[in-house]
PDB file with SEQRES, HELIX, SHEET and CRYST1 records, atoms N, CA, C and O in Angstrom:
SEQRES   1 A   76  MET ASN CYS ARG TYR CYS GLY LYS GLU VAL LYS SER ILE          
SEQRES   2 A   76  GLY PHE ALA LEU ARG THR PRO TYR GLY ASP LYS CYS PRO          
SEQRES   3 A   76  SER SER PRO VAL GLY LYS HIS ILE ALA VAL SER ASP GLY          
SEQRES   4 A   76  ARG HIS CYS ILE TYR CYS GLY GLU GLU VAL GLU SER VAL          
SEQRES   5 A   76  GLY MET VAL LEU ARG SER SER ARG SER ASP LEU CYS TYR          
SEQRES   6 A   76  ALA SER PRO ASN LYS LYS HIS ALA LEU ASP LYS                  
SHEET    1 AA1 2 VAL A  49  VAL A  52  0                                        
SHEET    2 AA1 2 VAL A  55  SER A  58 -1                                        
CRYST1    1.000    1.000    1.000  90.00  90.00  90.00 P 1           1          
ATOM      1  N   MET A   1      56.233 -15.927 -89.152  1.00  0.00           N  
ATOM      2  CA  MET A   1      57.459 -15.346 -89.653  1.00  0.00           C  
ATOM      3  C   MET A   1      58.432 -16.459 -90.025  1.00  0.00           C  
ATOM      4  O   MET A   1      58.417 -17.541 -89.439  1.00  0.00           O  
ATOM      5  N   ASN A   2      59.259 -16.175 -90.989  1.00  0.00           N  
ATOM      6  CA  ASN A   2      60.277 -17.128 -91.417  1.00  0.00           C  
ATOM      7  C   ASN A   2      61.655 -16.505 -91.283  1.00  0.00           C  
ATOM      8  O   ASN A   2      61.816 -15.290 -91.401  1.00  0.00           O  
ATOM      9  N   CYS A   3      62.645 -17.348 -91.035  1.00  0.00           N  
ATOM     10  CA  CYS A   3      64.036 -16.902 -90.962  1.00  0.00           C  
ATOM     11  C   CYS A   3      64.525 -16.609 -92.379  1.00  0.00           C  
ATOM     12  O   CYS A   3      64.287 -17.396 -93.295  1.00  0.00           O  
ATOM     13  N   ARG A   4      65.199 -15.492 -92.557  1.00  0.00           N  
ATOM     14  CA  ARG A   4      65.680 -15.135 -93.891  1.00  0.00           C  
ATOM     15  C   ARG A   4      66.834 -16.005 -94.351  1.00  0.00           C  
ATOM     16  O   ARG A   4      67.109 -16.051 -95.550  1.00  0.00           O  
ATOM     17  N   TYR A   5      67.524 -16.698 -93.450  1.00  0.00           N  
ATOM     18  CA  TYR A   5      68.679 -17.513 -93.832  1.00  0.00           C  
ATOM     19  C   TYR A   5      68.343 -18.995 -94.005  1.00  0.00           C  
ATOM     20  O   TYR A   5      68.745 -19.604 -94.997  1.00  0.00           O  
ATOM     21  N   CYS A   6      67.613 -19.581 -93.056  1.00  0.00           N  
ATOM     22  CA  CYS A   6      67.327 -21.010 -93.175  1.00  0.00           C  
ATOM     23  C   CYS A   6      65.921 -21.297 -93.692  1.00  0.00           C  
ATOM     24  O   CYS A   6      65.636 -22.420 -94.107  1.00  0.00           O  
ATOM     25  N   GLY A   7      65.036 -20.295 -93.674  1.00  0.00           N  
ATOM     26  CA  GLY A   7      63.686 -20.454 -94.192  1.00  0.00           C  
ATOM     27  C   GLY A   7      62.706 -21.125 -93.249  1.00  0.00           C  
ATOM     28  O   GLY A   7      61.532 -21.265 -93.591  1.00  0.00           O  
ATOM     29  N   LYS A   8      63.153 -21.547 -92.066  1.00  0.00           N  
ATOM     30  CA  LYS A   8      62.258 -22.198 -91.114  1.00  0.00           C  
ATOM     31  C   LYS A   8      61.340 -21.176 -90.467  1.00  0.00           C  
ATOM     32  O   LYS A   8      61.679 -19.998 -90.348  1.00  0.00           O  
ATOM     33  N   GLU A   9      60.163 -21.649 -90.049  1.00  0.00           N  
ATOM     34  CA  GLU A   9      59.233 -20.773 -89.349  1.00  0.00           C  
ATOM     35  C   GLU A   9      59.767 -20.491 -87.951  1.00  0.00           C  
ATOM     36  O   GLU A   9      60.154 -21.408 -87.227  1.00  0.00           O  
ATOM     37  N   VAL A  10      59.785 -19.210 -87.578  1.00  0.00           N  
ATOM     38  CA  VAL A  10      60.289 -18.801 -86.268  1.00  0.00           C  
ATOM     39  C   VAL A  10      59.188 -18.103 -85.489  1.00  0.00           C  
ATOM     40  O   VAL A  10      58.278 -17.506 -86.063  1.00  0.00           O  
ATOM     41  N   LYS A  11      59.290 -18.190 -84.171  1.00  0.00           N  
ATOM     42  CA  LYS A  11      58.357 -17.515 -83.278  1.00  0.00           C  
ATOM     43  C   LYS A  11      59.140 -16.720 -82.261  1.00  0.00           C  
ATOM     44  O   LYS A  11      60.257 -17.081 -81.889  1.00  0.00           O  
ATOM     45  N   SER A  12      58.537 -15.627 -81.816  1.00  0.00           N  
ATOM     46  CA  SER A  12      59.158 -14.806 -80.789  1.00  0.00           C  
ATOM     47  C   SER A  12      58.903 -15.447 -79.431  1.00  0.00           C  
ATOM     48  O   SER A  12      57.765 -15.508 -78.966  1.00  0.00           O  
ATOM     49  N   ILE A  13      59.963 -15.919 -78.804  1.00  0.00           N  
ATOM     50  CA  ILE A  13      59.868 -16.532 -77.480  1.00  0.00           C  
ATOM     51  C   ILE A  13      60.910 -15.857 -76.601  1.00  0.00           C  
ATOM     52  O   ILE A  13      62.110 -15.945 -76.859  1.00  0.00           O  
ATOM     53  N   GLY A  14      60.436 -15.183 -75.562  1.00  0.00           N  
ATOM     54  CA  GLY A  14      61.365 -14.421 -74.732  1.00  0.00           C  
ATOM     55  C   GLY A  14      61.869 -13.231 -75.515  1.00  0.00           C  
ATOM     56  O   GLY A  14      61.076 -12.435 -76.017  1.00  0.00           O  
ATOM     57  N   PHE A  15      63.176 -13.103 -75.623  1.00  0.00           N  
ATOM     58  CA  PHE A  15      63.768 -11.990 -76.366  1.00  0.00           C  
ATOM     59  C   PHE A  15      64.477 -12.463 -77.615  1.00  0.00           C  
ATOM     60  O   PHE A  15      65.414 -11.807 -78.070  1.00  0.00           O  
ATOM     61  N   ALA A  16      64.053 -13.596 -78.191  1.00  0.00           N  
ATOM     62  CA  ALA A  16      64.725 -14.121 -79.378  1.00  0.00           C  
ATOM     63  C   ALA A  16      63.732 -14.831 -80.285  1.00  0.00           C  
ATOM     64  O   ALA A  16      62.609 -15.138 -79.884  1.00  0.00           O  
ATOM     65  N   LEU A  17      64.161 -15.083 -81.500  1.00  0.00           N  
ATOM     66  CA  LEU A  17      63.380 -15.872 -82.444  1.00  0.00           C  
ATOM     67  C   LEU A  17      63.836 -17.314 -82.347  1.00  0.00           C  
ATOM     68  O   LEU A  17      65.035 -17.596 -82.353  1.00  0.00           O  
ATOM     69  N   ARG A  18      62.877 -18.229 -82.257  1.00  0.00           N  
ATOM     70  CA  ARG A  18      63.220 -19.645 -82.100  1.00  0.00           C  
ATOM     71  C   ARG A  18      62.339 -20.526 -82.967  1.00  0.00           C  
ATOM     72  O   ARG A  18      61.204 -20.183 -83.298  1.00  0.00           O  
ATOM     73  N   THR A  19      62.898 -21.667 -83.320  1.00  0.00           N  
ATOM     74  CA  THR A  19      62.143 -22.731 -83.977  1.00  0.00           C  
ATOM     75  C   THR A  19      61.943 -23.823 -82.940  1.00  0.00           C  
ATOM     76  O   THR A  19      62.488 -23.718 -81.841  1.00  0.00           O  
ATOM     77  N   PRO A  20      61.180 -24.869 -83.246  1.00  0.00           N  
ATOM     78  CA  PRO A  20      61.080 -25.979 -82.302  1.00  0.00           C  
ATOM     79  C   PRO A  20      62.425 -26.664 -82.044  1.00  0.00           C  
ATOM     80  O   PRO A  20      62.567 -27.410 -81.076  1.00  0.00           O  
ATOM     81  N   TYR A  21      63.414 -26.409 -82.916  1.00  0.00           N  
ATOM     82  CA  TYR A  21      64.725 -27.031 -82.777  1.00  0.00           C  
ATOM     83  C   TYR A  21      65.728 -26.156 -82.029  1.00  0.00           C  
ATOM     84  O   TYR A  21      66.845 -26.600 -81.763  1.00  0.00           O  
ATOM     85  N   GLY A  22      65.352 -24.912 -81.681  1.00  0.00           N  
ATOM     86  CA  GLY A  22      66.236 -24.047 -80.916  1.00  0.00           C  
ATOM     87  C   GLY A  22      66.408 -22.680 -81.537  1.00  0.00           C  
ATOM     88  O   GLY A  22      65.775 -22.350 -82.540  1.00  0.00           O  
ATOM     89  N   ASP A  23      67.281 -21.881 -80.923  1.00  0.00           N  
ATOM     90  CA  ASP A  23      67.481 -20.515 -81.396  1.00  0.00           C  
ATOM     91  C   ASP A  23      68.732 -20.333 -82.248  1.00  0.00           C  
ATOM     92  O   ASP A  23      69.015 -19.217 -82.685  1.00  0.00           O  
ATOM     93  N   LYS A  24      69.478 -21.389 -82.490  1.00  0.00           N  
ATOM     94  CA  LYS A  24      70.681 -21.312 -83.325  1.00  0.00           C  
ATOM     95  C   LYS A  24      70.314 -21.517 -84.796  1.00  0.00           C  
ATOM     96  O   LYS A  24      69.525 -22.399 -85.134  1.00  0.00           O  
ATOM     97  N   CYS A  25      70.903 -20.682 -85.667  1.00  0.00           N  
ATOM     98  CA  CYS A  25      70.685 -20.811 -87.111  1.00  0.00           C  
ATOM     99  C   CYS A  25      72.032 -21.060 -87.771  1.00  0.00           C  
ATOM    100  O   CYS A  25      72.861 -20.151 -87.822  1.00  0.00           O  
ATOM    101  N   PRO A  26      72.275 -22.263 -88.278  1.00  0.00           N  
ATOM    102  CA  PRO A  26      73.565 -22.570 -88.886  1.00  0.00           C  
ATOM    103  C   PRO A  26      73.841 -21.795 -90.178  1.00  0.00           C  
ATOM    104  O   PRO A  26      75.000 -21.654 -90.569  1.00  0.00           O  
ATOM    105  N   SER A  27      72.818 -21.300 -90.834  1.00  0.00           N  
ATOM    106  CA  SER A  27      72.995 -20.572 -92.093  1.00  0.00           C  
ATOM    107  C   SER A  27      73.277 -19.087 -91.899  1.00  0.00           C  
ATOM    108  O   SER A  27      73.815 -18.441 -92.798  1.00  0.00           O  
ATOM    109  N   SER A  28      72.927 -18.544 -90.758  1.00  0.00           N  
ATOM    110  CA  SER A  28      73.074 -17.118 -90.490  1.00  0.00           C  
ATOM    111  C   SER A  28      74.515 -16.754 -90.151  1.00  0.00           C  
ATOM    112  O   SER A  28      75.190 -17.508 -89.451  1.00  0.00           O  
ATOM    113  N   PRO A  29      74.999 -15.606 -90.638  1.00  0.00           N  
ATOM    114  CA  PRO A  29      76.373 -15.198 -90.317  1.00  0.00           C  
ATOM    115  C   PRO A  29      76.574 -14.865 -88.835  1.00  0.00           C  
ATOM    116  O   PRO A  29      77.698 -14.931 -88.338  1.00  0.00           O  
ATOM    117  N   VAL A  30      75.501 -14.508 -88.126  1.00  0.00           N  
ATOM    118  CA  VAL A  30      75.613 -14.197 -86.697  1.00  0.00           C  
ATOM    119  C   VAL A  30      75.193 -15.359 -85.812  1.00  0.00           C  
ATOM    120  O   VAL A  30      75.292 -15.267 -84.589  1.00  0.00           O  
ATOM    121  N   GLY A  31      74.725 -16.452 -86.406  1.00  0.00           N  
ATOM    122  CA  GLY A  31      74.357 -17.642 -85.653  1.00  0.00           C  
ATOM    123  C   GLY A  31      72.967 -17.622 -85.043  1.00  0.00           C  
ATOM    124  O   GLY A  31      72.581 -18.567 -84.355  1.00  0.00           O  
ATOM    125  N   LYS A  32      72.198 -16.545 -85.286  1.00  0.00           N  
ATOM    126  CA  LYS A  32      70.838 -16.417 -84.758  1.00  0.00           C  
ATOM    127  C   LYS A  32      69.864 -16.321 -85.918  1.00  0.00           C  
ATOM    128  O   LYS A  32      70.234 -15.932 -87.026  1.00  0.00           O  
ATOM    129  N   HIS A  33      68.614 -16.681 -85.650  1.00  0.00           N  
ATOM    130  CA  HIS A  33      67.578 -16.509 -86.661  1.00  0.00           C  
ATOM    131  C   HIS A  33      67.290 -15.018 -86.818  1.00  0.00           C  
ATOM    132  O   HIS A  33      67.234 -14.285 -85.830  1.00  0.00           O  
ATOM    133  N   ILE A  34      67.110 -14.575 -88.054  1.00  0.00           N  
ATOM    134  CA  ILE A  34      66.743 -13.202 -88.367  1.00  0.00           C  
ATOM    135  C   ILE A  34      65.557 -13.280 -89.316  1.00  0.00           C  
ATOM    136  O   ILE A  34      65.638 -13.908 -90.372  1.00  0.00           O  
ATOM    137  N   ALA A  35      64.458 -12.641 -88.937  1.00  0.00           N  
ATOM    138  CA  ALA A  35      63.207 -12.760 -89.685  1.00  0.00           C  
ATOM    139  C   ALA A  35      63.223 -11.945 -90.964  1.00  0.00           C  
ATOM    140  O   ALA A  35      63.955 -10.962 -91.088  1.00  0.00           O  
ATOM    141  N   VAL A  36      62.410 -12.367 -91.901  1.00  0.00           N  
ATOM    142  CA  VAL A  36      62.155 -11.593 -93.104  1.00  0.00           C  
ATOM    143  C   VAL A  36      61.267 -10.423 -92.665  1.00  0.00           C  
ATOM    144  O   VAL A  36      60.276 -10.623 -91.962  1.00  0.00           O  
ATOM    145  N   SER A  37      61.618  -9.221 -93.075  1.00  0.00           N  
ATOM    146  CA  SER A  37      60.903  -8.025 -92.633  1.00  0.00           C  
ATOM    147  C   SER A  37      59.479  -7.985 -93.166  1.00  0.00           C  
ATOM    148  O   SER A  37      59.228  -8.268 -94.338  1.00  0.00           O  
ATOM    149  N   ASP A  38      58.542  -7.623 -92.273  1.00  0.00           N  
ATOM    150  CA  ASP A  38      57.165  -7.401 -92.692  1.00  0.00           C  
ATOM    151  C   ASP A  38      56.739  -5.961 -92.416  1.00  0.00           C  
ATOM    152  O   ASP A  38      55.595  -5.590 -92.675  1.00  0.00           O  
ATOM    153  N   GLY A  39      57.669  -5.142 -91.884  1.00  0.00           N  
ATOM    154  CA  GLY A  39      57.387  -3.743 -91.630  1.00  0.00           C  
ATOM    155  C   GLY A  39      56.713  -3.455 -90.306  1.00  0.00           C  
ATOM    156  O   GLY A  39      56.503  -2.288 -89.974  1.00  0.00           O  
ATOM    157  N   ARG A  40      56.363  -4.482 -89.530  1.00  0.00           N  
ATOM    158  CA  ARG A  40      55.698  -4.294 -88.237  1.00  0.00           C  
ATOM    159  C   ARG A  40      56.453  -4.925 -87.082  1.00  0.00           C  
ATOM    160  O   ARG A  40      56.349  -4.459 -85.948  1.00  0.00           O  
ATOM    161  N   HIS A  41      57.214  -5.982 -87.354  1.00  0.00           N  
ATOM    162  CA  HIS A  41      57.893  -6.729 -86.297  1.00  0.00           C  
ATOM    163  C   HIS A  41      59.407  -6.587 -86.429  1.00  0.00           C  
ATOM    164  O   HIS A  41      59.952  -6.540 -87.532  1.00  0.00           O  
ATOM    165  N   CYS A  42      60.070  -6.519 -85.272  1.00  0.00           N  
ATOM    166  CA  CYS A  42      61.530  -6.447 -85.256  1.00  0.00           C  
ATOM    167  C   CYS A  42      62.093  -7.725 -85.872  1.00  0.00           C  
ATOM    168  O   CYS A  42      61.620  -8.818 -85.564  1.00  0.00           O  
ATOM    169  N   ILE A  43      63.096  -7.598 -86.738  1.00  0.00           N  
ATOM    170  CA  ILE A  43      63.657  -8.773 -87.413  1.00  0.00           C  
ATOM    171  C   ILE A  43      64.512  -9.620 -86.479  1.00  0.00           C  
ATOM    172  O   ILE A  43      64.796 -10.776 -86.793  1.00  0.00           O  
ATOM    173  N   TYR A  44      64.928  -9.075 -85.342  1.00  0.00           N  
ATOM    174  CA  TYR A  44      65.777  -9.821 -84.416  1.00  0.00           C  
ATOM    175  C   TYR A  44      64.995 -10.538 -83.316  1.00  0.00           C  
ATOM    176  O   TYR A  44      65.300 -11.687 -82.996  1.00  0.00           O  
ATOM    177  N   CYS A  45      63.984  -9.872 -82.731  1.00  0.00           N  
ATOM    178  CA  CYS A  45      63.265 -10.483 -81.606  1.00  0.00           C  
ATOM    179  C   CYS A  45      61.821 -10.854 -81.943  1.00  0.00           C  
ATOM    180  O   CYS A  45      61.206 -11.631 -81.214  1.00  0.00           O  
ATOM    181  N   GLY A  46      61.272 -10.319 -83.024  1.00  0.00           N  
ATOM    182  CA  GLY A  46      59.908 -10.655 -83.428  1.00  0.00           C  
ATOM    183  C   GLY A  46      58.822  -9.857 -82.746  1.00  0.00           C  
ATOM    184  O   GLY A  46      57.642 -10.066 -83.029  1.00  0.00           O  
ATOM    185  N   GLU A  47      59.182  -8.942 -81.848  1.00  0.00           N  
ATOM    186  CA  GLU A  47      58.194  -8.105 -81.173  1.00  0.00           C  
ATOM    187  C   GLU A  47      57.612  -7.092 -82.151  1.00  0.00           C  
ATOM    188  O   GLU A  47      58.316  -6.599 -83.032  1.00  0.00           O  
ATOM    189  N   GLU A  48      56.317  -6.780 -81.996  1.00  0.00           N  
ATOM    190  CA  GLU A  48      55.714  -5.730 -82.807  1.00  0.00           C  
ATOM    191  C   GLU A  48      56.251  -4.392 -82.302  1.00  0.00           C  
ATOM    192  O   GLU A  48      56.220  -4.122 -81.102  1.00  0.00           O  
ATOM    193  N   VAL A  49      56.741  -3.561 -83.211  1.00  0.00           N  
ATOM    194  CA  VAL A  49      57.337  -2.285 -82.825  1.00  0.00           C  
ATOM    195  C   VAL A  49      56.625  -1.125 -83.500  1.00  0.00           C  
ATOM    196  O   VAL A  49      55.981  -1.279 -84.538  1.00  0.00           O  
ATOM    197  N   GLU A  50      56.761   0.043 -82.875  1.00  0.00           N  
ATOM    198  CA  GLU A  50      56.237   1.270 -83.461  1.00  0.00           C  
ATOM    199  C   GLU A  50      57.293   2.350 -83.325  1.00  0.00           C  
ATOM    200  O   GLU A  50      58.127   2.319 -82.420  1.00  0.00           O  
ATOM    201  N   SER A  51      57.243   3.292 -84.229  1.00  0.00           N  
ATOM    202  CA  SER A  51      58.211   4.375 -84.234  1.00  0.00           C  
ATOM    203  C   SER A  51      57.756   5.454 -83.263  1.00  0.00           C  
ATOM    204  O   SER A  51      56.650   5.981 -83.378  1.00  0.00           O  
ATOM    205  N   VAL A  52      58.623   5.779 -82.301  1.00  0.00           N  
ATOM    206  CA  VAL A  52      58.363   6.845 -81.345  1.00  0.00           C  
ATOM    207  C   VAL A  52      59.535   7.815 -81.470  1.00  0.00           C  
ATOM    208  O   VAL A  52      60.614   7.576 -80.927  1.00  0.00           O  
ATOM    209  N   GLY A  53      59.310   8.899 -82.184  1.00  0.00           N  
ATOM    210  CA  GLY A  53      60.404   9.815 -82.480  1.00  0.00           C  
ATOM    211  C   GLY A  53      61.390   9.145 -83.413  1.00  0.00           C  
ATOM    212  O   GLY A  53      61.031   8.729 -84.515  1.00  0.00           O  
ATOM    213  N   MET A  54      62.636   9.040 -82.973  1.00  0.00           N  
ATOM    214  CA  MET A  54      63.688   8.410 -83.775  1.00  0.00           C  
ATOM    215  C   MET A  54      63.993   6.996 -83.311  1.00  0.00           C  
ATOM    216  O   MET A  54      64.980   6.402 -83.745  1.00  0.00           O  
ATOM    217  N   VAL A  55      63.150   6.442 -82.424  1.00  0.00           N  
ATOM    218  CA  VAL A  55      63.409   5.138 -81.809  1.00  0.00           C  
ATOM    219  C   VAL A  55      62.271   4.179 -82.122  1.00  0.00           C  
ATOM    220  O   VAL A  55      61.107   4.578 -82.161  1.00  0.00           O  
ATOM    221  N   LEU A  56      62.609   2.908 -82.345  1.00  0.00           N  
ATOM    222  CA  LEU A  56      61.591   1.872 -82.477  1.00  0.00           C  
ATOM    223  C   LEU A  56      61.369   1.256 -81.094  1.00  0.00           C  
ATOM    224  O   LEU A  56      62.325   0.867 -80.423  1.00  0.00           O  
ATOM    225  N   ARG A  57      60.105   1.170 -80.671  1.00  0.00           N  
ATOM    226  CA  ARG A  57      59.789   0.626 -79.359  1.00  0.00           C  
ATOM    227  C   ARG A  57      58.785  -0.496 -79.485  1.00  0.00           C  
ATOM    228  O   ARG A  57      57.862  -0.445 -80.298  1.00  0.00           O  
ATOM    229  N   SER A  58      58.989  -1.529 -78.651  1.00  0.00           N  
ATOM    230  CA  SER A  58      57.991  -2.595 -78.534  1.00  0.00           C  
ATOM    231  C   SER A  58      57.187  -2.320 -77.268  1.00  0.00           C  
ATOM    232  O   SER A  58      57.459  -1.350 -76.560  1.00  0.00           O  
ATOM    233  N   SER A  59      56.213  -3.152 -76.982  1.00  0.00           N  
ATOM    234  CA  SER A  59      55.425  -2.971 -75.761  1.00  0.00           C  
ATOM    235  C   SER A  59      56.258  -3.256 -74.516  1.00  0.00           C  
ATOM    236  O   SER A  59      55.921  -2.792 -73.427  1.00  0.00           O  
ATOM    237  N   ARG A  60      57.344  -4.015 -74.667  1.00  0.00           N  
ATOM    238  CA  ARG A  60      58.217  -4.333 -73.530  1.00  0.00           C  
ATOM    239  C   ARG A  60      59.270  -3.272 -73.273  1.00  0.00           C  
ATOM    240  O   ARG A  60      59.444  -2.824 -72.139  1.00  0.00           O  
ATOM    241  N   SER A  61      59.985  -2.863 -74.343  1.00  0.00           N  
ATOM    242  CA  SER A  61      61.155  -2.009 -74.149  1.00  0.00           C  
ATOM    243  C   SER A  61      61.617  -1.416 -75.468  1.00  0.00           C  
ATOM    244  O   SER A  61      61.205  -1.855 -76.542  1.00  0.00           O  
ATOM    245  N   ASP A  62      62.478  -0.411 -75.371  1.00  0.00           N  
ATOM    246  CA  ASP A  62      63.100   0.108 -76.584  1.00  0.00           C  
ATOM    247  C   ASP A  62      64.428  -0.594 -76.857  1.00  0.00           C  
ATOM    248  O   ASP A  62      65.080  -0.316 -77.863  1.00  0.00           O  
ATOM    249  N   LEU A  63      64.833  -1.507 -75.961  1.00  0.00           N  
ATOM    250  CA  LEU A  63      66.033  -2.317 -76.166  1.00  0.00           C  
ATOM    251  C   LEU A  63      65.667  -3.666 -76.765  1.00  0.00           C  
ATOM    252  O   LEU A  63      64.648  -4.257 -76.408  1.00  0.00           O  
ATOM    253  N   CYS A  64      66.502  -4.148 -77.675  1.00  0.00           N  
ATOM    254  CA  CYS A  64      66.315  -5.466 -78.277  1.00  0.00           C  
ATOM    255  C   CYS A  64      67.530  -6.317 -77.924  1.00  0.00           C  
ATOM    256  O   CYS A  64      68.615  -6.108 -78.465  1.00  0.00           O  
ATOM    257  N   TYR A  65      67.352  -7.260 -77.031  1.00  0.00           N  
ATOM    258  CA  TYR A  65      68.467  -8.065 -76.540  1.00  0.00           C  
ATOM    259  C   TYR A  65      68.977  -9.076 -77.564  1.00  0.00           C  
ATOM    260  O   TYR A  65      70.070  -9.617 -77.398  1.00  0.00           O  
ATOM    261  N   ALA A  66      68.210  -9.340 -78.611  1.00  0.00           N  
ATOM    262  CA  ALA A  66      68.641 -10.272 -79.658  1.00  0.00           C  
ATOM    263  C   ALA A  66      69.459  -9.581 -80.744  1.00  0.00           C  
ATOM    264  O   ALA A  66      70.145 -10.247 -81.519  1.00  0.00           O  
ATOM    265  N   SER A  67      69.394  -8.260 -80.807  1.00  0.00           N  
ATOM    266  CA  SER A  67      70.085  -7.487 -81.830  1.00  0.00           C  
ATOM    267  C   SER A  67      71.548  -7.254 -81.465  1.00  0.00           C  
ATOM    268  O   SER A  67      71.872  -7.090 -80.289  1.00  0.00           O  
ATOM    269  N   PRO A  68      72.435  -7.237 -82.461  1.00  0.00           N  
ATOM    270  CA  PRO A  68      73.856  -6.974 -82.178  1.00  0.00           C  
ATOM    271  C   PRO A  68      74.108  -5.587 -81.562  1.00  0.00           C  
ATOM    272  O   PRO A  68      75.024  -5.424 -80.756  1.00  0.00           O  
ATOM    273  N   ASN A  69      73.293  -4.590 -81.944  1.00  0.00           N  
ATOM    274  CA  ASN A  69      73.488  -3.245 -81.392  1.00  0.00           C  
ATOM    275  C   ASN A  69      72.441  -2.887 -80.335  1.00  0.00           C  
ATOM    276  O   ASN A  69      72.353  -1.730 -79.923  1.00  0.00           O  
ATOM    277  N   LYS A  70      71.657  -3.858 -79.898  1.00  0.00           N  
ATOM    278  CA  LYS A  70      70.627  -3.710 -78.854  1.00  0.00           C  
ATOM    279  C   LYS A  70      69.504  -2.765 -79.219  1.00  0.00           C  
ATOM    280  O   LYS A  70      68.844  -2.225 -78.331  1.00  0.00           O  
ATOM    281  N   LYS A  71      69.266  -2.548 -80.531  1.00  0.00           N  
ATOM    282  CA  LYS A  71      68.172  -1.718 -81.000  1.00  0.00           C  
ATOM    283  C   LYS A  71      67.276  -2.541 -81.914  1.00  0.00           C  
ATOM    284  O   LYS A  71      67.755  -3.379 -82.677  1.00  0.00           O  
ATOM    285  N   HIS A  72      65.956  -2.291 -81.829  1.00  0.00           N  
ATOM    286  CA  HIS A  72      65.026  -2.961 -82.731  1.00  0.00           C  
ATOM    287  C   HIS A  72      65.280  -2.498 -84.168  1.00  0.00           C  
ATOM    288  O   HIS A  72      65.732  -1.376 -84.395  1.00  0.00           O  
ATOM    289  N   ALA A  73      64.991  -3.361 -85.122  1.00  0.00           N  
ATOM    290  CA  ALA A  73      65.166  -3.030 -86.539  1.00  0.00           C  
ATOM    291  C   ALA A  73      64.033  -3.638 -87.348  1.00  0.00           C  
ATOM    292  O   ALA A  73      63.558  -4.735 -87.052  1.00  0.00           O  
ATOM    293  N   LEU A  74      63.611  -2.919 -88.361  1.00  0.00           N  
ATOM    294  CA  LEU A  74      62.567  -3.429 -89.261  1.00  0.00           C  
ATOM    295  C   LEU A  74      63.148  -4.017 -90.529  1.00  0.00           C  
ATOM    296  O   LEU A  74      62.465  -4.758 -91.236  1.00  0.00           O  
ATOM    297  N   ASP A  75      64.392  -3.702 -90.826  1.00  0.00           N  
ATOM    298  CA  ASP A  75      65.062  -4.248 -91.993  1.00  0.00           C  
ATOM    299  C   ASP A  75      66.558  -4.218 -91.750  1.00  0.00           C  
ATOM    300  O   ASP A  75      67.071  -3.346 -91.048  1.00  0.00           O  
ATOM    301  N   LYS A  76      67.243  -5.172 -92.333  1.00  0.00           N  
ATOM    302  CA  LYS A  76      68.688  -5.267 -92.115  1.00  0.00           C  
ATOM    303  C   LYS A  76      69.457  -4.496 -93.140  1.00  0.00           C  
ATOM    304  O   LYS A  76      70.688  -4.472 -93.100  1.00  0.00           O  
TER     305      LYS A  76                                                      
END                                                                             
């Protein structure tokens, strides 16, 4: 996955997207890396999610701690 703002390759580590240089993105308006959507992974945390009713859930939780509203998202 790549960050939509800085273009660097990001990986899901813990509950955030990170590069080898850290989790801060100087180009992003929120200061965090946000992935380019692929339709399967949350753009904020990188976890693979599936739709369960009206909620997106990962294998860990339906909460996304990297997201501003604490919900997983497939597109911004």
